[in-house]
DOLUMKE-891639 format. One record per residue (C-alpha): residue number from 1; residue in three letters; x, y, z. Coordinates in pm, 1 decimal, decimal comma. Layout:
[NUM "ala" [X Y Z]] ...
***
This chain:
[1 "unk" [920,9 1529,7 261,6]] [2 "unk" [834,3 1187,1 274,0]] [3 "unk" [776,8 966,1 606,6]] [4 "unk" [1104,4 728,7 506,8]] [5 "unk" [1273,5 1010,3 426,2]] [6 "unk" [1211,0 1252,8 772,1]] [7 "unk" [1292,4 881,2 946,1]] [8 "unk" [1597,5 855,8 774,1]] [9 "unk" [1722,7 1201,9 874,4]] [10 "unk" [1597,4 1180,3 1258,5]] [11 "unk" [1780,9 876,4 1287,7]] [12 "unk" [2114,5 1089,6 1142,8]] [13 "unk" [2066,7 1369,5 1408,5]] [14 "unk" [2022,3 1143,2 1703,5]] [15 "unk" [2318,6 917,3 1591,1]] [16 "unk" [2519,0 1234,5 1501,6]] [17 "unk" [2445,7 1362,4 1898,4]] [18 "unk" [2552,0 1024,5 2041,1]] [19 "unk" [2994,4 1182,7 2137,9]] [20 "unk" [3226,4 923,4 2029,6]] [21 "unk" [3443,0 751,8 2265,3]] [22 "unk" [3756,0 917,1 2349,9]] [23 "unk" [4114,2 845,8 2577,2]] [24 "unk" [4155,6 1216,9 2739,9]] [25 "unk" [4444,1 1269,5 3026,9]] [26 "unk" [4476,8 1568,5 3265,4]] [27 "unk" [4750,7 1675,7 3488,1]] [28 "unk" [4636,4 1745,8 3820,2]] [29 "unk" [4804,4 1803,2 4200,1]] [30 "unk" [4705,2 1516,8 4332,7]] [31 "unk" [5045,3 1349,2 4475,4]] [32 "unk" [5192,5 1357,3 4760,3]] [33 "unk" [5245,3 1727,1 4866,9]] [34 "unk" [5048,0 1802,7 4622,5]] [35 "unk" [5276,9 1729,0 4325,3]] [36 "unk" [5142,1 1677,4 3962,8]] [37 "unk" [4988,8 1321,2 3881,2]] [38 "unk" [4827,9 1300,2 3580,6]] [39 "unk" [4449,0 1095,3 3510,0]] [40 "unk" [4378,0 880,6 3242,7]] [41 "unk" [4057,3 860,7 3127,9]] [42 "unk" [3841,8 706,0 2874,9]] [43 "unk" [3527,9 871,7 2789,0]] [44 "unk" [3244,5 733,2 2709,9]] [45 "unk" [2858,1 730,2 2587,7]] [46 "unk" [2632,5 481,2 2719,1]] [47 "unk" [2413,9 487,4 2438,3]] [48 "unk" [2684,5 411,3 2231,1]] [49 "unk" [2927,7 185,6 2469,4]] [50 "unk" [2807,5 -31,4 2779,8]] [51 "unk" [2988,1 -216,5 3068,9]] [52 "unk" [3036,2 -569,6 3102,5]] [53 "unk" [3210,4 -785,5 3383,3]] [54 "unk" [3465,4 -984,9 3342,9]] [55 "unk" [3534,3 -1274,7 3655,9]] [56 "unk" [3861,0 -1495,4 3597,1]] [57 "unk" [3612,1 -1751,2 3713,2]] [58 "unk" [3634,7 -1934,9 4082,7]] [59 "unk" [3934,0 -1891,3 4278,4]] [60 "unk" [4205,4 -2099,3 4221,1]] [61 "unk" [4160,9 -2006,6 3848,6]] [62 "unk" [4262,9 -1795,9 3621,4]] [63 "unk" [4088,0 -1767,6 3296,0]] [64 "unk" [4294,2 -1412,8 3183,4]] [65 "unk" [4640,2 -1384,5 3207,7]] [66 "unk" [4627,3 -1000,7 3269,6]] [67 "unk" [4371,3 -737,5 3221,0]] [68 "unk" [4488,8 -693,1 2816,9]] [69 "unk" [4425,4 -1083,2 2733,6]] [70 "unk" [4091,9 -1053,2 2898,2]] [71 "unk" [4009,3 -714,2 2711,8]] [72 "unk" [4157,3 -853,2 2411,4]] [73 "unk" [3915,9 -1202,3 2443,3]] [74 "unk" [3619,2 -1039,4 2497,6]] [75 "unk" [3693,7 -757,1 2218,8]] [76 "unk" [3643,1 -463,9 2464,7]] [77 "unk" [3700,3 -129,0 2338,7]] [78 "unk" [3866,9 -19,2 2683,1]] [79 "unk" [3822,5 -120,1 3041,6]] [80 "unk" [4040,8 -155,6 3367,6]] [81 "unk" [4060,5 -444,0 3666,8]] [82 "unk" [3744,6 -437,2 3863,7]] [83 "unk" [3642,6 -494,5 4232,3]] [84 "unk" [3831,6 -616,9 4520,0]] [85 "unk" [3871,7 -972,2 4646,5]] [86 "unk" [4026,7 -1129,4 4948,9]] [87 "unk" [4371,7 -1317,8 4990,3]] [88 "unk" [4174,7 -1663,3 4803,0]] [89 "unk" [4012,8 -1531,9 4517,0]] [90 "unk" [3647,0 -1491,2 4635,5]] [91 "unk" [3493,5 -1097,6 4555,9]] [92 "unk" [3446,7 -907,4 4880,1]] [93 "unk" [3053,2 -883,3 4769,2]] [94 "unk" [2897,7 -961,4 4442,5]] [95 "unk" [3016,0 -974,1 4107,7]] [96 "unk" [2759,8 -1117,5 3829,9]] [97 "unk" [2942,5 -1156,0 3511,8]] [98 "unk" [2704,1 -1261,4 3196,0]] [99 "unk" [2426,1 -1394,2 3468,2]] [100 "unk" [2695,8 -1606,6 3672,5]] [101 "unk" [2691,3 -1497,6 3994,8]] [102 "unk" [3072,7 -1425,1 4289,9]] [103 "unk" [3058,1 -1366,9 4620,1]] [104 "unk" [2772,6 -1242,1 4773,7]] [105 "unk" [2628,6 -886,8 4851,4]] [106 "unk" [2764,2 -698,7 5070,5]] [107 "unk" [2720,5 -348,6 5210,9]] [108 "unk" [2854,1 -347,5 5550,5]] [109 "unk" [3217,0 -218,8 5426,5]] [110 "unk" [3303,2 109,5 5290,9]] [111 "unk" [3536,5 -110,8 4973,3]] [112 "unk" [3148,3 -268,3 4891,1]] [113 "unk" [2931,2 53,4 4940,8]] [114 "unk" [2864,5 93,1 4540,5]] [115 "unk" [2697,7 -160,0 4325,1]] [116 "unk" [2756,1 -70,1 3894,6]] [117 "unk" [2518,7 -279,9 3758,1]] [118 "unk" [2363,6 -274,1 3421,8]] [119 "unk" [1994,7 -181,0 3384,4]] [120 "unk" [1887,9 -331,6 3041,8]] [121 "unk" [2222,7 -148,2 2826,2]] [122 "unk" [2275,9 168,1 3017,0]] [123 "unk" [2521,1 136,6 3312,9]] [124 "unk" [2384,5 273,9 3654,0]] [125 "unk" [2584,5 373,8 3966,3]] [126 "unk" [2394,1 326,6 4283,8]] [127 "unk" [2469,7 219,6 4703,8]] [128 "unk" [2442,6 -104,3 4783,3]] [129 "unk" [2258,8 -120,9 5091,3]] [130 "unk" [1965,6 72,1 4862,8]] [131 "unk" [2029,6 -187,8 4528,5]] [132 "unk" [1993,0 -468,6 4744,5]] [133 "unk" [1686,4 -338,0 4973,7]] [134 "unk" [1504,6 -255,6 4660,8]] [135 "unk" [1508,0 -633,8 4495,8]] [136 "unk" [1557,9 -584,4 4178,9]] [137 "unk" [1571,9 -810,1 3935,4]] [138 "unk" [1883,8 -917,1 3884,4]] [139 "unk" [2150,5 -797,1 3668,8]] [140 "unk" [2358,0 -971,0 3383,6]] [141 "unk" [2632,0 -749,1 3518,7]] [142 "unk" [2731,5 -642,9 3892,1]] [143 "unk" [2997,2 -531,7 4058,3]] [144 "unk" [3021,5 -404,5 4417,3]] [145 "unk" [3308,6 -143,2 4526,8]] [146 "unk" [3402,4 166,3 4679,4]] [147 "unk" [3393,0 341,3 4867,8]] [148 "unk" [3157,6 645,9 4681,1]] [149 "unk" [3411,0 959,4 4577,7]] [150 "unk" [3204,6 1165,0 4479,6]] [151 "unk" [2788,1 1160,3 4514,1]] [152 "unk" [2514,1 1409,6 4418,7]] [153 "unk" [2836,7 1630,1 4265,5]] [154 "unk" [3001,4 1685,4 4575,4]] [155 "unk" [3346,2 1550,2 4695,0]] [156 "unk" [3226,2 1261,0 4963,8]] [157 "unk" [3328,4 1367,9 5316,7]] [158 "unk" [3557,2 1146,7 5490,8]] [159 "unk" [3741,8 990,7 5313,9]] [160 "unk" [4087,0 886,4 5374,6]] [161 "unk" [4390,5 1132,0 5386,0]] [162 "unk" [4690,3 953,7 5452,8]] [163 "unk" [4718,4 646,7 5221,9]] [164 "unk" [4837,5 699,0 4920,7]] [165 "unk" [4811,0 436,7 4618,2]] [166 "unk" [4717,2 383,9 4240,8]] [167 "unk" [4373,2 388,3 4192,9]] [168 "unk" [4106,1 288,8 3927,7]] [169 "unk" [3758,3 449,7 3902,9]] [170 "unk" [3414,5 491,9 3724,0]] [171 "unk" [3228,0 806,4 3718,6]] [172 "unk" [2943,6 937,2 3552,2]] [173 "unk" [2709,1 1272,7 3519,0]] [174 "unk" [2394,3 1074,5 3611,2]] [175 "unk" [2247,6 1024,9 3288,9]] [176 "unk" [2477,3 907,6 2975,4]] [177 "unk" [2833,7 1022,9 3041,3]] [178 "unk" [3041,3 789,1 3172,1]] [179 "unk" [3365,2 725,7 3218,5]] [180 "unk" [3666,3 545,4 3334,2]] [181 "unk" [4005,6 650,3 3533,4]] [182 "unk" [4342,0 588,6 3655,9]] [183 "unk" [4486,9 777,0 3850,0]] [184 "unk" [4895,4 729,8 4017,1]] [185 "unk" [4959,0 742,5 4355,0]] [186 "unk" [4720,1 935,2 4565,9]] [187 "unk" [4469,9 976,4 4847,7]] [188 "unk" [4093,2 871,7 4848,8]] [189 "unk" [4018,0 1259,5 4934,9]] [190 "unk" [4253,1 1443,8 4673,2]] [191 "unk" [4118,3 1196,1 4388,9]] [192 "unk" [3768,4 1262,6 4484,9]] [193 "unk" [3802,4 1647,7 4530,6]] [194 "unk" [4026,0 1683,3 4186,2]] [195 "unk" [3670,7 1496,6 4061,9]] [196 "unk" [3425,7 1696,6 4171,7]] [197 "unk" [3600,8 1984,4 4120,7]] [198 "unk" [3485,7 2123,7 3728,3]] [199 "unk" [3756,3 2395,1 3701,6]] [200 "unk" [3993,2 2037,8 3724,3]] [201 "unk" [3769,6 1754,6 3496,6]] [202 "unk" [3610,6 1979,5 3234,3]] [203 "unk" [3442,0 1690,6 3005,3]] [204 "unk" [3130,0 1678,9 3202,2]] [205 "unk" [2978,8 1710,9 3538,3]] [206 "unk" [3010,2 1426,4 3790,8]] [207 "unk" [2723,2 1357,7 3961,8]] [208 "unk" [2889,3 1024,3 4101,7]] [209 "unk" [3222,9 806,0 4104,0]] [210 "unk" [3345,8 539,1 4263,1]] [211 "unk" [3643,6 389,9 4365,2]] [212 "unk" [3738,0 22,1 4195,0]] [213 "unk" [3994,3 -201,7 4375,6]] [214 "unk" [4358,5 12,7 4450,6]] [215 "unk" [4694,1 -48,8 4478,1]] [216 "unk" [4871,4 -287,3 4269,9]] [217 "unk" [4564,8 -436,1 4131,7]] [218 "unk" [4495,4 -91,4 3936,6]] [219 "unk" [4579,3 -101,4 3551,2]] [220 "unk" [4333,1 68,2 3265,5]] [221 "unk" [4384,8 -66,8 2861,1]] [222 "unk" [4241,2 119,5 2586,8]] [223 "unk" [4275,2 27,0 2223,6]] [224 "unk" [4360,8 363,9 2102,7]] [225 "unk" [4352,9 398,9 1699,8]] [226 "unk" [4714,2 456,4 1699,0]] [227 "unk" [4807,0 223,5 1921,9]] [228 "unk" [4644,3 70,1 2270,2]] [229 "unk" [4738,8 224,2 2587,8]] [230 "unk" [4759,6 -26,1 2867,2]] [231 "unk" [4955,5 106,8 3207,4]] [232 "unk" [4978,5 -242,3 3357,0]] [233 "unk" [4846,6 -375,2 3651,3]] [234 "unk" [5139,0 -487,4 3940,9]] [235 "unk" [4887,4 -774,9 4037,9]] [236 "unk" [4649,1 -994,7 3895,6]] [237 "unk" [4266,4 -838,4 3944,0]] [238 "unk" [4000,2 -1127,2 4000,2]] [239 "unk" [3772,4 -971,0 3798,9]] [240 "unk" [3705,6 -683,4 3529,8]] [241 "unk" [3501,0 -412,7 3423,2]] [242 "unk" [3521,4 -399,0 3017,4]] [243 "unk" [3327,3 -154,7 2775,4]] [244 "unk" [3235,1 -306,7 2464,5]] [245 "unk" [3076,9 -123,4 2185,2]] [246 "unk" [2660,9 -187,9 2157,7]] [247 "unk" [2632,6 -304,4 1832,7]] [248 "unk" [2836,0 -655,8 1889,6]] [249 "unk" [2683,2 -680,2 2255,6]] [250 "unk" [2448,9 -969,2 2205,5]] [251 "unk" [2566,3 -1210,3 2471,4]] [252 "unk" [2540,3 -1495,3 2238,7]] [253 "unk" [2774,1 -1726,1 2451,4]] [254 "unk" [3177,2 -1799,6 2411,0]] [255 "unk" [3348,5 -1810,0 2085,3]] [256 "unk" [3656,5 -1950,7 2287,4]] [257 "unk" [3764,5 -2123,3 2590,3]] [258 "unk" [3925,0 -1787,0 2749,2]] [259 "unk" [3555,2 -1626,9 2682,5]] [260 "unk" [3323,4 -1864,2 2886,8]] [261 "unk" [3257,2 -1589,0 3128,6]] [262 "unk" [3088,3 -1331,1 2869,3]] 
***
């Protein structure tokens, strides 16, 4: 067999091995008095789909009407709200969107204890204190949020078991399998236990899961073939987490005024 043919077959094998991104939902007893709620998830393989942070701009400005508008402006295949912000619209912690910084690094609050960032084309999750102490090169996309729901494959101990609210989150198997998700009213503790339980979450073994901004800011948008799924946020978020196909991901500048922070 000629070398070009072998190379072509090898490429086809690699391509076939990349799991297609997909929407799924899981019914689980996470609500008040263990009532059933539905987790909405978008599963993706980070070898074909990557992340990008999208900012509303400086405090006092809003480049996008809502999450859905931000996702469509950046041609995302899915996305959700990002991390927390103060009442003035300043991020709690650091956000980097296409190289532009908003806010400042922080690691003393559980709401900013985690960092989701882009390492080359691969997303990573890390403790904020360890990330900033390493003095790594500044990534083009980074988001601080928290608390961690799952670490080292186990539900994080000591999470709040009383406050019930809508939640969004990002999770990983520690390698190429990732997901973003939306949960109806639940506590951090119940959500963490559900995600860490392989009998409940069967898509992959969750190594780490990070909570994003919750309550009325929580929303998820998915561009499905048979129609968009949009569980709309009740209040506007200051930043968003978008998922983009790696083929068109070039960060070549804006294509419209609304996409100026691409």
